[in-house]
N, CA, C and O atoms as CSV, one atom per row, in Angstrom:
chain,resi,resn,atom,element,x,y,z
A,1,PRO,N,N,71.755,-181.840,26.742
A,1,PRO,CA,C,71.677,-183.210,27.198
A,1,PRO,C,C,70.281,-183.591,27.634
A,1,PRO,O,O,69.508,-182.752,28.096
A,2,GLY,N,N,69.962,-184.877,27.480
A,2,GLY,CA,C,68.657,-185.387,27.885
A,2,GLY,C,C,68.803,-186.224,29.140
A,2,GLY,O,O,69.881,-186.300,29.729
A,3,PRO,N,N,67.696,-186.858,29.548
A,3,PRO,CA,C,67.725,-187.714,30.749
A,3,PRO,C,C,68.648,-188.896,30.595
A,3,PRO,O,O,68.872,-189.380,29.485
A,4,ALA,N,N,69.194,-189.369,31.723
A,4,ALA,CA,C,70.207,-190.458,31.705
A,4,ALA,C,C,69.688,-191.710,31.052
A,4,ALA,O,O,70.376,-192.280,30.205
A,5,ALA,N,N,68.487,-192.172,31.412
A,5,ALA,CA,C,67.959,-193.437,30.864
A,5,ALA,C,C,67.821,-193.360,29.342
A,5,ALA,O,O,68.194,-194.292,28.630
A,6,LEU,N,N,67.297,-192.275,28.866
A,6,LEU,CA,C,67.137,-192.093,27.422
A,6,LEU,C,C,68.481,-191.958,26.746
A,6,LEU,O,O,68.688,-192.496,25.659
A,7,GLY,N,N,69.398,-191.244,27.380
A,7,GLY,CA,C,70.737,-191.066,26.819
A,7,GLY,C,C,71.481,-192.360,26.654
A,7,GLY,O,O,72.172,-192.563,25.656
A,8,ARG,N,N,71.344,-193.260,27.648
A,8,ARG,CA,C,72.012,-194.560,27.583
A,8,ARG,C,C,71.493,-195.363,26.392
A,8,ARG,O,O,72.279,-195.984,25.675
A,9,GLU,N,N,70.174,-195.356,26.173
A,9,GLU,CA,C,69.584,-196.064,25.037
A,9,GLU,C,C,70.043,-195.455,23.699
A,9,GLU,O,O,70.393,-196.164,22.756
A,10,GLU,N,N,70.025,-194.130,23.658
A,10,GLU,CA,C,70.404,-193.460,22.415
A,10,GLU,C,C,71.867,-193.680,22.071
A,10,GLU,O,O,72.214,-193.816,20.898
A,11,LEU,N,N,72.727,-193.717,23.079
A,11,LEU,CA,C,74.165,-193.960,22.837
A,11,LEU,C,C,74.345,-195.396,22.281
A,11,LEU,O,O,75.068,-195.600,21.306
A,12,ALA,N,N,73.696,-196.358,22.898
A,12,ALA,CA,C,73.808,-197.762,22.416
A,12,ALA,C,C,73.281,-197.888,20.999
A,12,ALA,O,O,73.898,-198.552,20.167
A,13,ARG,N,N,72.137,-197.254,20.708
A,13,ARG,CA,C,71.546,-197.325,19.377
A,13,ARG,C,C,72.440,-196.671,18.367
A,13,ARG,O,O,72.615,-197.197,17.269
A,14,ALA,N,N,73.021,-195.519,18.709
A,14,ALA,CA,C,73.893,-194.801,17.760
A,14,ALA,C,C,75.117,-195.653,17.412
A,14,ALA,O,O,75.491,-195.741,16.243
A,15,ILE,N,N,75.731,-196.265,18.388
A,15,ILE,CA,C,76.903,-197.086,18.144
A,15,ILE,C,C,76.496,-198.291,17.265
A,15,ILE,O,O,77.173,-198.607,16.287
A,16,ASP,N,N,75.395,-198.947,17.625
A,16,ASP,CA,C,74.929,-200.088,16.851
A,16,ASP,C,C,74.613,-199.725,15.388
A,16,ASP,O,O,74.943,-200.468,14.464
A,17,ASP,N,N,73.966,-198.568,15.207
A,17,ASP,CA,C,73.631,-198.119,13.838
A,17,ASP,C,C,74.884,-197.918,12.994
A,17,ASP,O,O,74.932,-198.316,11.830
A,18,VAL,N,N,75.889,-197.301,13.587
A,18,VAL,CA,C,77.146,-197.023,12.856
A,18,VAL,C,C,77.847,-198.342,12.537
A,18,VAL,O,O,78.343,-198.529,11.426
A,19,MET,N,N,77.889,-199.249,13.500
A,19,MET,CA,C,78.551,-200.546,13.274
A,19,MET,C,C,77.844,-201.348,12.177
A,19,MET,O,O,78.487,-201.981,11.339
A,20,ARG,N,N,76.523,-201.306,12.200
A,20,ARG,CA,C,75.748,-202.008,11.146
A,20,ARG,C,C,75.987,-201.375,9.770
A,20,ARG,O,O,76.163,-202.070,8.770
A,21,LYS,N,N,75.988,-200.038,9.750
A,21,LYS,CA,C,76.208,-199.341,8.473
A,21,LYS,C,C,77.539,-199.745,7.849
A,21,LYS,O,O,77.642,-199.881,6.630
A,22,HIS,N,N,78.549,-199.934,8.677
A,22,HIS,CA,C,79.878,-200.289,8.166
A,22,HIS,C,C,80.168,-201.776,8.201
A,22,HIS,O,O,81.306,-202.209,8.017
A,23,LYS,N,N,79.101,-202.565,8.446
A,23,LYS,CA,C,79.163,-204.034,8.403
A,23,LYS,C,C,80.219,-204.607,9.375
A,23,LYS,O,O,80.946,-205.546,9.049
A,24,VAL,N,N,80.275,-204.009,10.573
A,24,VAL,CA,C,81.172,-204.502,11.626
A,24,VAL,C,C,80.355,-205.469,12.468
A,24,VAL,O,O,79.350,-205.097,13.073
A,25,SER,N,N,80.808,-206.718,12.494
A,25,SER,CA,C,80.130,-207.708,13.313
A,25,SER,C,C,81.041,-208.137,14.457
A,25,SER,O,O,82.263,-208.061,14.338
A,26,GLY,N,N,80.473,-208.574,15.532
A,26,GLY,CA,C,81.264,-209.085,16.641
A,26,GLY,C,C,81.942,-208.025,17.462
A,26,GLY,O,O,82.975,-208.285,18.080
A,27,TYR,N,N,81.381,-206.830,17.481
A,27,TYR,CA,C,82.008,-205.777,18.315
A,27,TYR,C,C,81.529,-205.964,19.749
A,27,TYR,O,O,80.458,-206.521,19.990
A,28,SER,N,N,82.339,-205.489,20.704
A,28,SER,CA,C,81.921,-205.524,22.095
A,28,SER,C,C,81.661,-204.116,22.596
A,28,SER,O,O,82.269,-203.152,22.132
A,29,TYR,N,N,80.746,-204.013,23.554
A,29,TYR,CA,C,80.289,-202.728,24.037
A,29,TYR,C,C,80.077,-202.835,25.547
A,29,TYR,O,O,79.346,-203.704,26.023
A,30,ASP,N,N,80.722,-201.943,26.286
A,30,ASP,CA,C,80.572,-201.945,27.743
A,30,ASP,C,C,80.348,-200.504,28.189
A,30,ASP,O,O,81.242,-199.665,28.076
A,31,ALA,N,N,79.142,-200.222,28.700
A,31,ALA,CA,C,78.782,-198.876,29.087
A,31,ALA,C,C,78.954,-198.675,30.604
A,31,ALA,O,O,78.764,-199.593,31.401
A,32,ARG,N,N,79.317,-197.445,30.964
A,32,ARG,CA,C,79.445,-197.093,32.367
A,32,ARG,C,C,79.199,-195.603,32.516
A,32,ARG,O,O,79.223,-194.852,31.540
A,33,SER,N,N,78.964,-195.188,33.745
A,33,SER,CA,C,78.824,-193.757,34.039
A,33,SER,C,C,80.228,-193.212,34.316
A,33,SER,O,O,81.003,-193.804,35.067
A,34,GLY,N,N,80.531,-192.089,33.703
A,34,GLY,CA,C,81.811,-191.462,33.909
A,34,GLY,C,C,81.705,-190.390,34.979
A,34,GLY,O,O,80.732,-190.355,35.732
A,35,GLN,N,N,82.669,-189.546,35.048
A,35,GLN,CA,C,82.682,-188.481,36.032
A,35,GLN,C,C,81.641,-187.414,35.666
A,35,GLN,O,O,81.308,-187.210,34.499
A,36,ARG,N,N,81.155,-186.762,36.688
A,36,ARG,CA,C,80.218,-185.642,36.462
A,36,ARG,C,C,80.994,-184.492,35.855
A,36,ARG,O,O,82.139,-184.225,36.221
A,37,VAL,N,N,80.346,-183.819,34.918
A,37,VAL,CA,C,80.932,-182.644,34.304
A,37,VAL,C,C,80.929,-181.536,35.351
A,37,VAL,O,O,79.875,-181.175,35.874
A,38,LYS,N,N,82.114,-180.994,35.658
A,38,LYS,CA,C,82.232,-180.006,36.735
A,38,LYS,C,C,82.155,-178.606,36.145
A,38,LYS,O,O,82.843,-178.271,35.181
A,39,ASP,N,N,81.308,-177.814,36.748
A,39,ASP,CA,C,81.162,-176.426,36.349
A,39,ASP,C,C,80.844,-175.627,37.610
A,39,ASP,O,O,79.867,-175.915,38.301
A,40,ALA,N,N,81.643,-174.657,37.900
A,40,ALA,CA,C,81.459,-173.863,39.133
A,40,ALA,C,C,80.092,-173.218,39.186
A,40,ALA,O,O,79.565,-172.983,40.273
A,41,ASP,N,N,79.503,-172.924,38.030
A,41,ASP,CA,C,78.213,-172.245,38.002
A,41,ASP,C,C,77.030,-173.204,37.837
A,41,ASP,O,O,75.896,-172.747,37.699
A,42,SER,N,N,77.264,-174.505,37.849
A,42,SER,CA,C,76.197,-175.440,37.568
A,42,SER,C,C,75.077,-175.381,38.626
A,42,SER,O,O,73.914,-175.621,38.303
A,43,GLY,N,N,75.414,-175.070,39.858
A,43,GLY,CA,C,74.386,-174.977,40.880
A,43,GLY,C,C,73.438,-173.817,40.631
A,43,GLY,O,O,72.270,-173.874,41.018
A,44,ILE,N,N,73.928,-172.768,39.990
A,44,ILE,CA,C,73.124,-171.593,39.695
A,44,ILE,C,C,72.399,-171.745,38.376
A,44,ILE,O,O,71.225,-171.395,38.252
A,45,LEU,N,N,73.121,-172.277,37.377
A,45,LEU,CA,C,72.636,-172.276,36.010
A,45,LEU,C,C,71.671,-173.409,35.687
A,45,LEU,O,O,70.842,-173.264,34.788
A,46,GLY,N,N,71.756,-174.538,36.399
A,46,GLY,CA,C,70.852,-175.614,36.050
A,46,GLY,C,C,71.298,-176.961,36.574
A,46,GLY,O,O,72.082,-177.039,37.520
A,47,PRO,N,N,70.802,-178.017,35.962
A,47,PRO,CA,C,71.054,-179.362,36.457
A,47,PRO,C,C,72.493,-179.815,36.235
A,47,PRO,O,O,73.203,-179.305,35.369
A,48,SER,N,N,72.900,-180.791,37.047
A,48,SER,CA,C,74.231,-181.393,36.872
A,48,SER,C,C,74.213,-182.289,35.640
A,48,SER,O,O,73.169,-182.806,35.240
A,49,ILE,N,N,75.384,-182.459,35.053
A,49,ILE,CA,C,75.510,-183.259,33.854
A,49,ILE,C,C,76.492,-184.396,34.125
A,49,ILE,O,O,77.597,-184.179,34.623
A,50,ASP,N,N,76.065,-185.612,33.787
A,50,ASP,CA,C,76.906,-186.802,33.899
A,50,ASP,C,C,77.398,-187.211,32.525
A,50,ASP,O,O,76.782,-186.916,31.501
A,51,ARG,N,N,78.528,-187.900,32.538
A,51,ARG,CA,C,79.071,-188.481,31.308
A,51,ARG,C,C,78.720,-189.975,31.262
A,51,ARG,O,O,78.967,-190.715,32.215
A,52,LEU,N,N,78.147,-190.393,30.152
A,52,LEU,CA,C,77.990,-191.833,29.879
A,52,LEU,C,C,79.140,-192.198,28.976
A,52,LEU,O,O,79.393,-191.516,27.983
A,53,GLN,N,N,79.850,-193.280,29.310
A,53,GLN,CA,C,80.968,-193.688,28.486
A,53,GLN,C,C,80.757,-195.152,28.038
A,53,GLN,O,O,80.337,-196.009,28.815
A,54,ALA,N,N,81.061,-195.388,26.780
A,54,ALA,CA,C,80.996,-196.737,26.249
A,54,ALA,C,C,82.351,-197.145,25.723
A,54,ALA,O,O,82.925,-196.470,24.869
A,55,ASP,N,N,82.870,-198.266,26.239
A,55,ASP,CA,C,84.120,-198.809,25.697
A,55,ASP,C,C,83.724,-199.798,24.609
A,55,ASP,O,O,83.021,-200.776,24.865
A,56,VAL,N,N,84.182,-199.530,23.401
A,56,VAL,CA,C,83.813,-200.346,22.237
A,56,VAL,C,C,85.072,-200.907,21.618
A,56,VAL,O,O,86.049,-200.190,21.398
A,57,LYS,N,N,85.036,-202.227,21.333
A,57,LYS,CA,C,86.149,-202.902,20.668
A,57,LYS,C,C,85.627,-203.556,19.387
A,57,LYS,O,O,84.578,-204.200,19.379
A,58,PHE,N,N,86.383,-203.373,18.316
A,58,PHE,CA,C,85.975,-203.961,17.050
A,58,PHE,C,C,87.171,-204.006,16.096
A,58,PHE,O,O,88.218,-203.412,16.355
A,59,GLU,N,N,86.988,-204.717,15.005
A,59,GLU,CA,C,87.994,-204.756,13.933
A,59,GLU,C,C,87.363,-204.278,12.626
A,59,GLU,O,O,86.212,-204.593,12.326
A,60,VAL,N,N,88.129,-203.521,11.865
A,60,VAL,CA,C,87.613,-202.940,10.635
A,60,VAL,C,C,88.807,-202.770,9.660
A,60,VAL,O,O,89.966,-202.724,10.073
A,61,SER,N,N,88.488,-202.682,8.399
A,61,SER,CA,C,89.562,-202.497,7.401
A,61,SER,C,C,90.103,-201.071,7.491
A,61,SER,O,O,89.422,-200.157,7.956
A,62,ASP,N,N,91.328,-200.909,7.041
A,62,ASP,CA,C,91.943,-199.592,7.119
A,62,ASP,C,C,91.243,-198.564,6.205
A,62,ASP,O,O,91.313,-197.363,6.465
A,63,THR,N,N,90.594,-199.016,5.174
A,63,THR,CA,C,89.869,-198.102,4.297
A,63,THR,C,C,88.535,-197.658,4.893
A,63,THR,O,O,88.065,-196.552,4.627
A,64,GLU,N,N,87.928,-198.534,5.707
A,64,GLU,CA,C,86.642,-198.251,6.289
A,64,GLU,C,C,86.728,-197.443,7.594
A,64,GLU,O,O,85.782,-196.748,7.964
A,65,LEU,N,N,87.866,-197.542,8.279
A,65,LEU,CA,C,88.051,-196.914,9.583
A,65,LEU,C,C,87.779,-195.412,9.598
A,65,LEU,O,O,87.039,-194.963,10.474
A,66,PRO,N,N,88.330,-194.598,8.681
A,66,PRO,CA,C,88.056,-193.156,8.747
A,66,PRO,C,C,86.570,-192.823,8.573
A,66,PRO,O,O,86.056,-191.908,9.216
A,67,ARG,N,N,85.880,-193.575,7.693
A,67,ARG,CA,C,84.442,-193.296,7.500
A,67,ARG,C,C,83.636,-193.669,8.733
A,67,ARG,O,O,82.692,-192.966,9.093
A,68,LEU,N,N,84.002,-194.779,9.388
A,68,LEU,CA,C,83.296,-195.205,10.591
A,68,LEU,C,C,83.486,-194.200,11.713
A,68,LEU,O,O,82.529,-193.856,12.406
A,69,ILE,N,N,84.727,-193.719,11.901
A,69,ILE,CA,C,85.019,-192.725,12.957
A,69,ILE,C,C,84.239,-191.438,12.646
A,69,ILE,O,O,83.653,-190.838,13.548
A,70,ALA,N,N,84.230,-191.020,11.395
A,70,ALA,CA,C,83.499,-189.805,11.020
A,70,ALA,C,C,82.009,-189.950,11.305
A,70,ALA,O,O,81.380,-188.995,11.761
A,71,ASP,N,N,81.431,-191.117,11.048
A,71,ASP,CA,C,80.014,-191.336,11.345
A,71,ASP,C,C,79.725,-191.331,12.839
A,71,ASP,O,O,78.686,-190.830,13.271
A,72,LEU,N,N,80.646,-191.891,13.635
A,72,LEU,CA,C,80.466,-191.814,15.086
A,72,LEU,C,C,80.506,-190.375,15.557
A,72,LEU,O,O,79.646,-189.948,16.328
A,73,GLU,N,N,81.509,-189.616,15.096
A,73,GLU,CA,C,81.677,-188.234,15.546
A,73,GLU,C,C,80.535,-187.345,15.104
A,73,GLU,O,O,80.229,-186.373,15.794
A,74,SER,N,N,79.898,-187.630,13.998
A,74,SER,CA,C,78.829,-186.775,13.503
A,74,SER,C,C,77.456,-187.175,14.009
A,74,SER,O,O,76.476,-186.491,13.713
A,75,ASN,N,N,77.356,-188.259,14.761
A,75,ASN,CA,C,76.066,-188.719,15.264
A,75,ASN,C,C,75.637,-187.798,16.405
A,75,ASN,O,O,76.417,-187.543,17.322
A,76,PRO,N,N,74.391,-187.295,16.352
A,76,PRO,CA,C,73.942,-186.365,17.396
A,76,PRO,C,C,73.842,-186.960,18.793
A,76,PRO,O,O,73.826,-186.214,19.773
A,77,ALA,N,N,73.774,-188.280,18.911
A,77,ALA,CA,C,73.687,-188.941,20.231
A,77,ALA,C,C,75.051,-189.087,20.875
A,77,ALA,O,O,75.146,-189.457,22.046
A,78,ILE,N,N,76.113,-188.801,20.127
A,78,ILE,CA,C,77.489,-188.962,20.608
A,78,ILE,C,C,78.111,-187.593,20.779
A,78,ILE,O,O,78.134,-186.792,19.845
A,79,ASP,N,N,78.623,-187.322,21.986
A,79,ASP,CA,C,79.257,-186.024,22.246
A,79,ASP,C,C,80.764,-186.027,22.005
A,79,ASP,O,O,81.375,-184.963,21.909
A,80,GLY,N,N,81.359,-187.191,21.908
A,80,GLY,CA,C,82.768,-187.211,21.625
A,80,GLY,C,C,83.384,-188.613,21.728
A,80,GLY,O,O,82.842,-189.515,22.367
A,81,ILE,N,N,84.518,-188.751,21.082
A,81,ILE,CA,C,85.354,-189.958,21.212
A,81,ILE,C,C,86.550,-189.495,22.037
A,81,ILE,O,O,87.402,-188.742,21.566
A,82,THR,N,N,86.589,-189.969,23.289
A,82,THR,CA,C,87.619,-189.453,24.200
A,82,THR,C,C,88.906,-190.313,24.207
A,82,THR,O,O,89.932,-189.889,24.739
A,83,SER,N,N,88.844,-191.481,23.634
A,83,SER,CA,C,90.032,-192.330,23.526
A,83,SER,C,C,89.924,-193.206,22.306
A,83,SER,O,O,88.856,-193.739,22.006
A,84,LEU,N,N,91.032,-193.359,21.598
A,84,LEU,CA,C,91.022,-194.182,20.405
A,84,LEU,C,C,92.377,-194.877,20.308
A,84,LEU,O,O,93.410,-194.226,20.153
A,85,ARG,N,N,92.360,-196.205,20.401
A,85,ARG,CA,C,93.609,-196.999,20.273
A,85,ARG,C,C,93.486,-197.904,19.070
A,85,ARG,O,O,92.474,-198.579,18.880
A,86,LEU,N,N,94.527,-197.911,18.262
A,86,LEU,CA,C,94.521,-198.701,17.039
A,86,LEU,C,C,95.696,-199.670,17.054
A,86,LEU,O,O,96.798,-199.320,17.477
A,87,GLN,N,N,95.451,-200.883,16.592
A,87,GLN,CA,C,96.500,-201.871,16.492
A,87,GLN,C,C,96.307,-202.656,15.184
A,87,GLN,O,O,95.237,-203.205,14.923
A,88,LYS,N,N,97.338,-202.690,14.399
A,88,LYS,CA,C,97.268,-203.358,13.098
A,88,LYS,C,C,97.313,-204.874,13.313
A,88,LYS,O,O,98.147,-205.395,14.054
A,89,ASN,N,N,96.376,-205.567,12.632
A,89,ASN,CA,C,96.349,-207.026,12.645
A,89,ASN,C,C,96.673,-207.499,11.239
A,89,ASN,O,O,95.792,-207.590,10.384
A,90,ASP,N,N,97.954,-207.802,11.006
A,90,ASP,CA,C,98.395,-208.176,9.656
A,90,ASP,C,C,97.737,-209.455,9.160
A,90,ASP,O,O,97.420,-209.570,7.977
A,91,GLN,N,N,97.530,-210.417,10.053
A,91,GLN,CA,C,96.927,-211.714,9.640
A,91,GLN,C,C,95.514,-211.530,9.100
A,91,GLN,O,O,95.150,-212.106,8.075
A,92,ALA,N,N,94.727,-210.725,9.796
A,92,ALA,CA,C,93.344,-210.509,9.369
A,92,ALA,C,C,93.202,-209.336,8.400
A,92,ALA,O,O,92.124,-209.079,7.864
A,93,ARG,N,N,94.321,-208.628,8.186
A,93,ARG,CA,C,94.334,-207.431,7.325
A,93,ARG,C,C,93.293,-206.414,7.756
A,93,ARG,O,O,92.601,-205.805,6.939
A,94,LYS,N,N,93.207,-206.253,9.065
A,94,LYS,CA,C,92.282,-205.277,9.661
A,94,LYS,C,C,92.991,-204.506,10.759
A,94,LYS,O,O,94.117,-204.806,11.155
A,95,ILE,N,N,92.277,-203.501,11.225
A,95,ILE,CA,C,92.743,-202.661,12.348
A,95,ILE,C,C,91.878,-203.009,13.553
A,95,ILE,O,O,90.651,-202.944,13.482
A,96,ALA,N,N,92.522,-203.382,14.666
A,96,ALA,CA,C,91.812,-203.608,15.920
A,96,ALA,C,C,91.672,-202.240,16.605
A,96,ALA,O,O,92.653,-201.518,16.785
A,97,VAL,N,N,90.444,-201.906,16.978
A,97,VAL,CA,C,90.145,-200.597,17.534
A,97,VAL,C,C,89.566,-200.733,18.923
A,97,VAL,O,O,88.685,-201.560,19.160
A,98,GLN,N,N,90.059,-199.921,19.841
A,98,GLN,CA,C,89.460,-199.755,21.168
A,98,GLN,C,C,89.123,-198.279,21.301
A,98,GLN,O,O,90.012,-197.430,21.247
A,99,ALA,N,N,87.854,-197.972,21.473
A,99,ALA,CA,C,87.402,-196.571,21.544
A,99,ALA,C,C,86.571,-196.362,22.781
A,99,ALA,O,O,85.809,-197.239,23.190
A,100,THR,N,N,86.719,-195.192,23.380
A,100,THR,CA,C,85.829,-194.743,24.448
A,100,THR,C,C,84.974,-193.633,23.856
A,100,THR,O,O,85.474,-192.592,23.428
A,101,ILE,N,N,83.662,-193.888,23.845
A,101,ILE,CA,C,82.707,-192.975,23.213
A,101,ILE,C,C,81.859,-192.381,24.324
A,101,ILE,O,O,81.433,-193.095,25.233
A,102,GLU,N,N,81.613,-191.083,24.258
A,102,GLU,CA,C,80.975,-190.381,25.375
A,102,GLU,C,C,79.712,-189.648,24.939
A,102,GLU,O,O,79.614,-189.123,23.830
A,103,SER,N,N,78.747,-189.636,25.863
A,103,SER,CA,C,77.529,-188.877,25.711
A,103,SER,C,C,77.251,-188.192,27.055
A,103,SER,O,O,77.494,-188.769,28.115
A,104,TRP,N,N,76.743,-186.962,26.997
A,104,TRP,CA,C,76.462,-186.241,28.224
A,104,TRP,C,C,74.977,-186.260,28.469
A,104,TRP,O,O,74.194,-186.074,27.537
A,105,VAL,N,N,74.565,-186.483,29.715
A,105,VAL,CA,C,73.142,-186.589,30.095
A,105,VAL,C,C,72.901,-185.820,31.387
A,105,VAL,O,O,73.832,-185.551,32.146
A,106,LEU,N,N,71.647,-185.472,31.624
A,106,LEU,CA,C,71.280,-184.841,32.877
A,106,LEU,C,C,71.419,-185.844,34.007
A,106,LEU,O,O,70.949,-186.977,33.899
A,107,ALA,N,N,72.060,-185.435,35.085
A,107,ALA,CA,C,72.285,-186.336,36.215
A,107,ALA,C,C,70.932,-186.680,36.873
A,107,ALA,O,O,70.065,-185.817,37.014
A,108,SER,N,N,70.771,-187.933,37.264
A,108,SER,CA,C,69.583,-188.336,37.956
A,108,SER,C,C,69.459,-187.574,39.273
A,108,SER,O,O,70.442,-187.421,39.999
A,109,GLY,N,N,68.281,-187.107,39.576
A,109,GLY,CA,C,68.071,-186.414,40.848
A,109,GLY,C,C,68.467,-184.963,40.850
A,109,GLY,O,O,68.325,-184.296,41.874
A,110,SER,N,N,68.975,-184.431,39.711
A,110,SER,CA,C,69.342,-183.026,39.678
A,110,SER,C,C,68.158,-182.214,39.167
A,110,SER,O,O,67.247,-182.751,38.538
A,111,ARG,N,N,68.184,-180.924,39.443
A,111,ARG,CA,C,67.111,-180.055,38.949
A,111,ARG,C,C,67.016,-180.136,37.442
A,111,ARG,O,O,68.020,-180.048,36.736
A,112,GLY,N,N,65.778,-180.306,36.950
A,112,GLY,CA,C,65.582,-180.374,35.519
A,112,GLY,C,C,65.621,-181.765,34.975
A,112,GLY,O,O,65.204,-181.991,33.840
A,113,ALA,N,N,66.116,-182.727,35.757
A,113,ALA,CA,C,66.148,-184.114,35.303
A,113,ALA,C,C,64.857,-184.815,35.711
A,113,ALA,O,O,64.381,-184.620,36.829
A,114,PRO,N,N,64.288,-185.621,34.831
A,114,PRO,CA,C,63.049,-186.342,35.176
A,114,PRO,C,C,63.310,-187.446,36.180
A,114,PRO,O,O,62.381,-188.150,36.578
């Protein structure tokens, strides 16, 4: 993991790049800090790690959805998709997606964090 400020920018850029690649327009993005990653040995081994989470909402075709998810999961700035909700929109012939996307960063003020 890298520093929090840089991680926040990289997460936003990664999501935007994937959305542009798959021609998804009008998506919403809301970032927040999640819970600290807990590790009993973190005090000994190094800096604390925070989770950055982005709630993303968008609509995409059913054929494009698997490729988009694969691109999100394979992006090095993204550590995981922790929640994925799908709802079929028959009128628009698309899938409405709500996803929580996560990136891990060095906690501000911890050893090793700038």
